[in-house]
C-alpha positions as CSV (number, residue, x, y, z in Angstrom):
1,V,0.0,0.0,0.0
2,T,1.5,3.3,-1.1
3,L,-0.9,5.6,0.8
4,L,-3.6,5.5,3.4
5,I,-6.2,8.2,3.4
6,P,-8.7,8.3,6.3
7,G,-12.1,10.0,5.6
8,G,-11.8,13.7,6.2
9,G,-13.3,17.0,5.3
10,K,-17.1,17.2,5.4
11,K,-18.3,13.9,6.6
12,E,-21.9,12.9,6.2
13,K,-23.5,13.0,9.5
14,K,-27.2,12.9,10.4
15,K,-28.7,14.4,13.5
16,K,-30.3,11.8,15.8
17,K,-32.8,11.8,18.5
18,G,-31.5,13.7,21.5
19,G,-29.1,15.7,19.4
20,K,-26.7,12.9,18.8
21,E,-24.7,12.5,15.6
22,K,-23.3,9.7,13.7
23,G,-20.7,9.4,11.0
24,Y,-18.7,6.8,9.0
25,S,-15.1,5.8,9.4
26,T,-13.9,4.6,6.0
27,T,-10.3,4.6,4.8
28,A,-9.1,4.8,1.2
29,F,-6.1,2.5,0.3
30,V,-4.2,3.7,-2.7
31,E,-2.3,0.9,-4.5
32,P,0.0,1.5,-7.5
33,V,-0.6,-0.5,-10.7
34,R,1.5,-1.4,-13.7
35,D,0.6,1.4,-16.1
36,G,1.7,4.1,-13.6
37,G,-1.8,4.7,-12.3
38,A,-3.4,3.7,-9.0
39,C,-6.1,1.5,-7.6
40,I,-8.3,2.9,-4.8
41,L,-9.7,0.4,-2.3
42,F,-12.2,1.6,0.3
43,A,-12.4,-0.3,3.6
44,G,-14.6,0.2,6.6
45,G,-16.8,-1.7,9.1
46,R,-20.5,-2.3,9.2
47,R,-22.2,-0.9,12.3
48,S,-24.4,-3.1,14.2
49,K,-27.6,-1.8,15.8
50,G,-27.0,-0.2,19.1
51,S,-23.6,1.5,18.4
52,D,-20.9,1.6,15.8
53,S,-17.2,0.8,16.3
54,S,-16.6,4.2,17.9
55,G,-19.4,3.9,20.3
56,V,-21.8,6.2,18.4
57,E,-25.4,5.2,19.0
58,V,-27.4,3.8,16.1
59,E,-31.2,3.7,16.2
60,E,-32.9,0.3,16.1
61,D,-34.9,1.2,13.0
62,D,-32.1,2.9,11.2
63,D,-30.9,0.0,9.0
64,V,-30.5,2.2,5.9
65,N,-27.4,4.0,7.3
66,T,-25.7,1.1,9.1
67,I,-23.4,0.7,6.1
68,D,-21.4,3.5,4.7
69,P,-22.9,4.6,1.3
70,I,-19.5,4.5,-0.3
71,L,-19.1,0.8,0.6
72,A,-22.6,-0.3,-0.6
73,P,-23.8,1.7,-3.6
74,P,-26.3,2.0,-5.2
75,H,-27.6,3.2,-1.9
76,P,-30.8,5.1,-0.9
77,V,-28.6,8.1,0.0
78,H,-27.5,8.3,-3.7
79,R,-30.5,6.6,-5.4
80,G,-28.1,5.7,-8.2
81,D,-27.2,9.4,-8.6
82,R,-23.7,9.6,-10.0
83,G,-23.4,13.3,-9.1
84,S,-24.4,12.6,-5.4
85,L,-21.8,9.9,-5.0
86,A,-19.1,12.0,-6.7
87,L,-19.9,14.9,-4.3
88,D,-19.8,12.6,-1.3
89,L,-16.3,11.3,-2.4
90,T,-14.8,14.8,-2.9
91,E,-16.2,16.1,0.4
92,R,-15.0,13.2,2.5
93,F,-11.7,12.6,0.8
94,P,-10.6,16.1,-0.3
95,L,-6.8,15.2,-0.2
96,M,-7.4,12.6,-3.0
97,F,-10.3,13.7,-5.1
98,D,-9.7,17.5,-5.1
99,T,-6.5,16.8,-7.1
100,M,-8.0,14.1,-9.3
101,S,-9.1,14.7,-12.9
102,R,-12.8,14.6,-13.7
103,D,-12.3,11.5,-15.9
104,D,-10.6,9.6,-13.0
105,L,-13.4,10.7,-10.6
106,D,-16.0,9.5,-13.1
107,A,-14.2,6.2,-13.4
108,T,-14.2,5.8,-9.6
109,V,-17.9,6.5,-9.4
110,T,-18.7,4.0,-12.2
111,Q,-16.7,1.3,-10.5
112,L,-18.4,1.9,-7.1
113,L,-21.8,1.8,-8.6
114,S,-21.2,-1.3,-10.6
115,Q,-19.4,-3.5,-8.1
116,G,-20.6,-4.7,-4.7
117,P,-18.4,-4.7,-1.6
118,S,-16.7,-7.9,-0.4
119,R,-16.7,-9.0,3.2
120,A,-13.8,-10.0,5.3
121,S,-14.4,-13.0,7.6
122,S,-12.6,-14.4,10.5
123,V,-11.8,-18.1,10.4
124,R,-10.7,-20.5,13.2
125,C,-10.2,-24.3,12.8
126,N,-9.3,-26.8,15.5
127,A,-7.2,-28.8,13.1
128,Y,-5.5,-27.9,9.8
129,H,-5.8,-31.3,8.1
130,Y,-8.2,-34.0,7.3
131,R,-7.0,-37.4,6.2
132,C,-4.7,-36.6,3.3
133,S,-5.6,-32.9,2.9
134,A,-4.2,-29.9,4.6
135,L,-5.5,-26.3,5.1
136,L,-3.2,-23.4,4.7
137,G,-3.5,-19.6,5.0
138,D,-7.0,-18.1,5.1
139,A,-8.6,-21.5,4.7
140,A,-7.3,-22.4,8.1
141,H,-7.1,-19.1,10.0
142,A,-8.1,-15.6,9.1
143,T,-8.6,-12.4,11.0
144,G,-10.5,-10.5,8.3
145,G,-7.5,-8.2,7.7
146,V,-7.3,-7.0,11.3
147,S,-3.7,-8.2,11.8
148,G,-2.3,-7.6,8.3
149,Q,-0.5,-10.9,8.6
150,G,-2.6,-13.0,6.2
151,V,0.0,-13.4,3.5
152,N,2.9,-13.8,6.0
153,S,1.2,-16.5,8.0
154,A,0.2,-18.3,4.8
155,F,3.9,-18.4,3.7
156,V,4.8,-19.8,7.1
157,D,2.2,-22.5,6.8
158,A,3.6,-23.6,3.5
159,Q,7.1,-23.7,4.9
160,V,6.1,-25.7,7.9
161,L,4.1,-28.1,5.9
162,G,7.1,-28.6,3.6
163,D,9.3,-29.2,6.6
164,C,6.9,-31.8,8.0
165,L,6.7,-33.7,4.7
166,D,10.5,-33.6,4.4
167,E,10.9,-35.0,7.9
168,A,8.3,-37.7,7.3
169,F,9.9,-38.9,4.1
170,A,13.5,-38.3,5.0
171,D,14.4,-42.0,5.0
172,G,12.4,-43.0,1.9
173,S,12.8,-40.1,-0.5
174,S,15.0,-42.2,-2.8
175,S,12.3,-44.9,-3.3
176,P,11.0,-45.2,-6.8
177,F,7.5,-45.4,-5.3
178,F,7.9,-42.2,-3.2
179,F,5.4,-40.0,-5.2
180,A,3.0,-42.9,-5.7
181,D,3.0,-43.4,-1.9
182,I,2.2,-39.8,-1.4
183,A,-0.6,-39.9,-3.9
184,A,-2.0,-43.0,-2.1
185,G,-1.7,-41.4,1.3
186,V,0.9,-43.8,2.6
187,N,2.7,-42.3,5.6
188,I,1.5,-38.8,4.9
189,R,-1.0,-38.6,7.7
190,P,1.6,-38.3,10.5
191,A,3.2,-35.5,8.6
192,L,-0.1,-33.6,8.4
193,L,-0.7,-34.3,12.1
194,A,2.7,-32.7,12.8
195,Y,1.8,-29.8,10.6
196,S,-1.5,-29.2,12.6
197,Q,0.3,-29.5,15.9
198,R,2.8,-26.9,14.9
199,Q,0.5,-24.4,13.2
200,V,-2.8,-24.5,15.0
201,P,-1.3,-22.7,18.0
202,E,0.1,-20.0,15.6
203,G,-3.3,-19.4,14.0
204,Q,-5.1,-19.3,17.4
205,A,-2.4,-17.0,18.8
206,L,-2.7,-14.6,15.8
207,Y,-6.5,-14.6,16.3
208,D,-6.2,-13.7,20.0
209,L,-3.6,-11.0,19.3
210,S,-5.8,-9.5,16.6
211,F,-9.1,-9.4,18.5
212,G,-8.0,-9.4,22.1
213,A,-9.3,-11.4,25.0
214,E,-12.7,-13.0,24.8
215,G,-15.1,-12.2,27.6
216,E,-14.9,-9.4,30.1
217,L,-11.5,-8.5,31.6
218,S,-11.1,-7.4,35.2
219,V,-10.4,-3.7,35.9
220,L,-6.8,-4.6,36.9
221,R,-6.1,-6.5,33.7
222,K,-7.6,-3.6,31.6
223,L,-5.4,-1.1,33.5
224,R,-2.3,-3.3,33.2
225,S,-2.9,-3.6,29.4
226,L,-3.5,0.1,29.0
227,L,-0.2,1.0,30.9
228,A,1.8,-1.6,28.9
229,N,0.5,-0.3,25.6
230,A,1.4,3.3,26.6
231,R,4.9,2.1,27.7
232,D,5.5,0.2,24.5
233,T,4.3,3.1,22.3
234,I,6.6,5.5,24.0
235,F,9.8,3.4,24.4
236,G,9.2,0.5,21.9
237,G,11.8,-1.6,23.7
238,K,14.5,1.1,23.6
239,F,16.9,1.2,26.6
240,G,15.5,-2.2,27.6
241,I,12.1,-0.6,28.5
242,G,9.0,-2.4,27.3
243,R,8.8,-4.1,23.9
244,P,8.1,-3.0,20.3
245,V,4.4,-2.4,19.7
246,L,2.4,-5.4,18.8
247,Q,2.1,-4.7,15.1
248,V,5.9,-4.4,14.9
249,Q,6.4,-7.7,16.7
250,L,4.0,-9.4,14.4
251,S,5.5,-8.1,11.1
252,S,9.1,-7.3,11.8
253,T,10.5,-9.9,14.2
254,L,11.2,-13.7,14.0
255,R,9.2,-14.5,17.1
256,S,6.4,-16.9,16.6
257,F,2.8,-15.6,17.2
258,S,2.4,-18.2,20.0
259,D,5.4,-16.9,21.8
260,I,4.2,-13.3,21.6
261,R,0.8,-14.4,22.8
262,R,2.2,-16.3,25.8
263,V,4.2,-13.2,26.9
264,R,0.9,-11.3,26.9
265,N,-0.9,-13.8,29.1
266,K,-1.3,-11.2,31.8
267,Y,-3.3,-9.0,29.4
268,N,-5.6,-11.8,28.1
269,G,-8.4,-13.6,29.8
270,E,-6.9,-17.1,29.4
271,K,-3.5,-18.6,29.7
272,F,-2.2,-19.7,26.3
273,P,-1.4,-23.5,26.3
274,D,2.2,-24.5,25.8
275,Q,3.3,-26.5,22.7
276,D,3.0,-29.9,24.4
277,E,-0.6,-29.1,25.5
278,W,-1.5,-28.2,21.9
279,A,0.1,-31.3,20.5
280,K,-1.8,-33.5,22.9
281,K,-5.1,-31.7,22.2
282,I,-4.7,-32.0,18.4
283,S,-3.6,-35.6,18.5
284,E,-6.9,-36.4,20.4
285,I,-8.8,-34.7,17.5
286,Y,-6.8,-36.5,14.8
287,P,-8.2,-40.1,15.0
288,S,-11.8,-38.9,14.6
289,S,-10.9,-36.6,11.8
290,T,-9.0,-39.2,9.9
291,A,-11.2,-42.3,10.5
292,D,-12.2,-44.1,7.3
293,S,-15.8,-43.7,6.4
């Protein structure tokens, strides 16, 4: 991503009962493309009834505006009106659209009106294999873009799966029947079990780190987490004080997600199991998930 542009300028807000207001928090991601131009991606959350992500109240009968009009055109706010959508874009993203040519703005409006938004989903699996098949990347674990580690974690999955296969066939790789054995599933299941035992903890740890603790935390834990985040933001591990902020640890260090998660046990509701506990838990799942039908 070359540029992140949060919504700014004149945001569309509607007065609510009791004088309350509500707005939308959508960000524009600008990606370069081959011909020297740029691709603009809009991302934002859908507000549930009751309140949005920033705590702004949403009326129970106000479904129409729970989704940002930019993310879900054609929308009642625009009624398919190209001029209305163009005006909305230029008012909310002046840093980008005020300097854009009219042709480029028209192309953006056309694309938004003709293409529906996609949804990012979170995924958690209790095993990353079944019989002779393995799940990798978003098929096994996904945080819906919250962590920004989807591609990185998928690469690690592929590397670990390759290592497990290498280890399982280290003694028989010279056999002329090696690939036929793999195709038939001979001796491959232990390798896939080992893969699950190594990577399920990593996927679960990334999920925990992305979404935080499940359930309600005590006041002490909340305070401890708040102070630790402030310390890490200020010092970032310099002078031996604190640690790099979480996003830096996830993307710029060689520490595993599970190690990072265990260090943060005091900030999360549950203690993260050690590797032996995970291995035992997954090995108990394995027989039922691989039994012949």
